[in-house]
C-alpha positions as CSV (number, residue, x, y, z in Angstrom):
1,M,-20.6,-7.6,6.0
2,N,-18.3,-10.9,5.4
3,A,-15.8,-12.2,7.9
4,E,-13.0,-10.7,5.8
5,R,-10.4,-8.7,7.9
6,A,-9.3,-5.4,6.6
7,V,-5.6,-4.6,6.1
8,F,-3.1,-1.4,5.2
9,V,-0.5,-2.0,3.1
10,Y,2.5,0.3,3.9
11,T,5.6,1.0,1.7
12,T,7.3,4.1,0.9
13,F,8.5,5.6,-2.9
14,P,11.3,7.9,-4.2
15,S,8.9,10.2,-5.2
16,L,5.7,11.7,-5.7
17,V,5.2,10.7,-9.5
18,E,6.2,7.1,-8.9
19,A,3.5,7.1,-5.9
20,E,1.0,8.6,-7.5
21,Q,1.4,6.3,-10.7
22,T,1.9,2.9,-8.9
23,G,-1.0,3.8,-6.1
24,R,-3.6,4.4,-9.1
25,A,-2.8,1.4,-11.2
26,I,-3.2,-1.0,-8.1
27,V,-6.5,1.0,-7.4
28,E,-7.5,0.4,-10.6
29,R,-6.8,-3.2,-10.8
30,R,-9.2,-3.2,-7.8
31,L,-6.5,-4.8,-5.6
32,A,-7.2,-2.0,-2.8
33,A,-9.9,0.4,-2.5
34,C,-8.2,3.3,-1.4
35,V,-4.8,5.0,-1.3
36,N,-2.9,7.3,0.6
37,I,0.0,9.1,-0.3
38,L,1.5,11.4,2.2
39,P,4.8,13.2,0.6
40,G,7.7,14.8,2.8
41,M,8.9,12.1,4.9
42,I,12.6,12.2,5.9
43,S,14.3,8.5,6.2
44,H,17.3,7.4,7.4
45,Y,18.2,4.0,7.1
46,W,21.3,1.0,6.7
47,W,21.9,0.4,2.9
48,Q,24.7,-1.5,2.1
49,G,27.2,-0.8,5.0
50,A,26.4,2.8,5.5
51,I,23.6,5.5,6.9
52,E,21.5,6.6,4.0
53,R,19.5,9.3,4.2
54,G,16.3,10.1,1.8
55,E,13.4,12.2,1.3
56,E,10.5,9.9,0.3
57,V,6.5,9.7,0.2
58,V,5.1,7.4,1.8
59,M,1.7,5.0,0.5
60,I,-0.8,3.3,2.6
61,F,-3.4,1.1,0.7
62,K,-6.6,-0.3,2.0
63,T,-7.7,-3.8,1.0
64,R,-8.5,-7.0,2.1
65,A,-6.4,-9.4,3.8
66,T,-6.8,-12.0,0.8
67,L,-5.3,-9.5,-1.7
68,A,-2.3,-8.3,0.4
69,E,-0.1,-11.0,-1.4
70,A,-1.5,-9.4,-4.7
71,V,-0.7,-6.0,-3.8
72,R,3.0,-7.0,-2.4
73,A,3.9,-8.8,-6.0
74,A,2.3,-5.2,-8.0
75,V,4.4,-3.3,-5.4
76,K,7.8,-5.1,-6.2
77,E,6.6,-5.1,-10.1
78,I,6.3,-1.5,-10.2
79,H,8.5,-0.2,-7.8
80,S,12.3,1.1,-8.8
81,Y,14.0,0.1,-5.4
82,T,15.7,-2.8,-5.2
83,T,14.1,-3.7,-1.6
84,P,11.4,-2.3,-1.0
85,A,9.9,-1.7,2.5
86,I,6.1,-3.3,1.9
87,L,4.6,-4.2,5.4
88,T,1.0,-5.7,5.8
89,L,-0.6,-4.2,8.8
90,P,-3.7,-5.8,10.6
91,V,-6.7,-3.2,11.0
92,E,-8.2,-3.6,14.6
93,G,-11.9,-2.6,13.8
94,G,-13.2,0.3,12.2
95,D,-16.2,1.7,11.0
96,P,-19.0,-0.8,10.0
97,A,-19.6,1.1,6.7
98,Y,-16.2,2.0,6.2
99,L,-15.4,-1.4,6.1
100,G,-18.1,-2.8,4.3
101,W,-17.2,0.2,1.3
102,L,-13.6,-1.3,1.5
103,M,-14.6,-4.8,0.9
104,A,-17.2,-4.0,-1.8
105,E,-14.5,-1.9,-3.7
106,T,-12.5,-4.8,-3.4
107,E,-14.6,-7.7,-4.5
108,K,-14.0,-9.8,-7.6
109,R,-15.6,-8.2,-10.8
110,S,-16.4,-10.6,-13.6
């Protein structure tokens, strides 16, 4: 396996439909090897001076560090929120076979 690092890109969506459409589009582009979609999250947050409550869907993209910016840009392009939460989280360690698969599935193809 090369020395490139794996990262998770975390975001949330207002609906399962939007999350699945976005996740599939980004995996199809090979910007991520896998996406996990976790429905049923409740969020409380500040927005425009008031505390809001929202039902959201968590999404975690599994990708390589050099693709994190492209994942962020693709999420922003598709996302319905004005200011989506998009966070890149480092991955410390992991199973070498799994990390090898992640890197292979996100390799640039001709």
